[in-house]
Structure formats: C-alpha cells, structure tokens
N, C-alpha and C positions, 0 to 999 in steps of 0.2 A: 468621747468625738465619733461621729458618721460622717465625717467629711475627710477622702483621703488625701486630699491635696493639702487641705489642714494638716494632718498629721504628717505629710512630707514635710512641710514646711518648720514645723516643730522639731523632726527629726534631724533636719539641715543645723538647726539651731544647735542641737545637741550635740552634733558629731563637730562642730567648729569647738563648742565647750570639753573636747575628748573627753564627753560621755557617752559613751559609744553602746551601752547597757540600753539607757533611755533610747537613743537612737534607733535600735533596733527593734524596741518593744513598740516604738511608734510606726515602723515600716512594717513590722508583722500584721498590725492592724488595720493598715492600708491596704495592704494586701489582703486580708480577707475581707474588707469590704470592696474591693476592686478585683476579683479575683482572674477575671480574663485581660487584665491591661496588664500588658509585657513591661513598660516601663516599672511599676509597683515590685515584678520580682525582679527588675533589674536593680532597682533597689535596695532590696532586700538582701539579696545575693550580695552587695557589697558591705551592706550592715555586716552580714554574717563574719564575712572575713575579717573584721574590724571586730569585732567582739567576741571574746575567747569564754570558754570554759574551762574547769582545773582538771587537770588530770594528768597523766602520765607523760614528759617530753622528754626529749635526750638535748642534754646539756652538754656542750663541748669538752667542758673540765668537770663537771659534777655526774656524770654519767645520766644515768635516769632517774629524775625526780620529777616533782610535782611542780604545778607549775599552769599557767595560760597558755591555751592552745586553741589557733582557730577553728572554726567551725565548717572545716571544708568540706564533709560530707554534706550538711546543710546547706551551705552556699553553692553547691554544685546543683542541688535539686532545684533550687528557686533558678539558678540560672538557667538550669537545661528548661527550668518551664518557661522561662521568658522566650527562650529560641524557640519552643511549640508553638508558643503565642505568636510572635515575630521570625520566622525564619534565618530573615534577610537583614535585619536590622543590624547595623554593623558597630555600636555602641555594647548590645548585647553577645556579639562572634565575640570583640575585642576584651571584654571581662572575661567571659566563658574561657578563652585563649590563654590568658594572663595565668586565670586559676589553674588548668589544665598542666600548661606550664610549669610552674612552680609546685603543685600540688596531683598532678597525675600523670597523664601520659604526654612527655614534653614532645612528639611528633604530631599529635591531635594539637596542642597548643600551639606551635608554629603552624599549623594549616588554618587554624580558628583568624591567629593575628593576620595573616598573610590573607586571606578573606576580606577582613574587617577593612583593611587599609586599600586593599585594592579596590571596596566600594565606598569608602569616604578616605581618601588620599589627604595624610599629615602631616606635616614633619615632626611632630613630636611621636604619632605612631610609628612611623617609619623609624626614628632613631629606636623606641622603646623596640620596635622589631629587631633589628639591627644590634642590639645589646645581647638577645636572647642569642641570634646565632653565632657571637663571639665568645660565649659562655664556655669554659674546656671541656667541659663534658658534651656539646654539640661541634662545637669549631668546626663550623663550616662561614669561613671566611669571606668567600665568593657573594656568597647570599648576602654578607653581612655590608660587603662592599656595596651591592646592588642598593639596598636598604638607605644606607647613607647618602648614595649618590640621588637616590627618589627625594630624599630630605633637601638635599641641598639647591636639589631644582625648588623645590616648593618654600623654602627658605635660604636662599641665597648670600647672604648677610652675617649668616651664622657659623662666626670662625671654630667653634668646637666640632663641629662638624664638619668642616675640612681638614682638621684636625686627626680625625677617626679615619676618613678617607684618606689620605698619605701615609697612617700609618700601616692600615690595614695593606692598602697598595703595594707599599714594600715589603711585606711580610707576606703577601699569599698570591701578587699578579703580575707585579714589575712590569706593570703597561704603562711607561713613563707617558706616551699620548692620552691615554685615556686620566690618566692623574693631572697631567695638565690639563686639559679640559674642564676639570673641577676646581683648580687652582684659576683659571682664566675666568670662570664665571664669577666665583668669589671675589676675585679680584675687580672685576668690572661693577659688580654690583657694588662693590667698598667705593671705590673711584666717584660715583656717581653718586652715592649720599655724601661723598665729603663736599664734591662741588655746591650742591642743592641747597 
C-alpha cells in the first residue's frame, strides 16, 4: 500500500486486535511514505512502545531472564523526530513526556507533560501528571494537588479527583479552606446534576 492514511487505519484495527507487531509494520511504512508528517512519527512512537523485542529483562522474582522488552530507544527516536517536525504539538509533548518519565529522565518527562497540559488542558492529562508527581520516587505532593485541582475545575463531577484532593491535601498542605473550595465545587456540580 502507498497510502499512509489507509495504513494508519489498518494499524488501528490491528492495535484493537492486540496484534501490535502488525500495527507497528503498518506505522513504519506510513512514516516512510510521509517522513515530514509529525503525526506518522507520533503513531510510530506509540506503536514502538507497544511492540516488543526479545532480550534480557529484569524480572522481580526470576532476576535476569529473556522475554519481551519495549523498544524504548526506537520509540524515543520516533517521538523526537515528531517533536522536531511539530515542536509545540501537545499530543507529541505528552507522549514524549510519558516515555521520558517511564524510561528516561523523569524530570524532563514531567516538564514535557506539564508543557503539554498547559497547551491543551484536559482533566485526563492533569490526572496523569498528578499521578506521576505522587509517585514515591518523585513525591511532590503540592504539584500533584495543583494538577488534581485543575482536573476538578475541568471535570467537577469526577468524585475520584475529589478523593485525591482530600487525601493529598490532608497529607501535604492541611489548607482546609483550599480543600473546602474543591469540595464545594464538586458538591455544587453534583447538586445541579441531580436537579436536572
């Protein structure tokens, strides 16, 4: 096939069927056909994170063993290429930030994730960033709280976000008026929803 759009549609179908290697093949070909299209490199980077190669990996019980490994360096190269082609694209920044946080420089990853959510605010992305700031090896609870609060502003009916705000707020800041404002926002939207 010589139509990159068609190849992407095929790749999406293979992805849904969990045939990640087939999806990867389609996305590699699409990126070859449209080398200056950042979306093709973004899709390729995502596919490379799903596909795996066999090699040594660290198993928590068995120690070093052979098995599937993410193709992190290839994914990083594809996402970096996408970022070079579209440096301000929030979807690319978000994906590259996730990869860096999980498999590279976590501080660079957090910076990229924050840049992405600043450009394209969404409750899901704020939650994603907040969860990463809560990780034990990061433990920046104030930053996590800020992102959960922003997520609640965008999706005030989401009760799980409110739970996170209260949990972190009690552990980190103990700023009761601040926590009350979030609870009030949630309750006002919840009450309005039951009246409608």
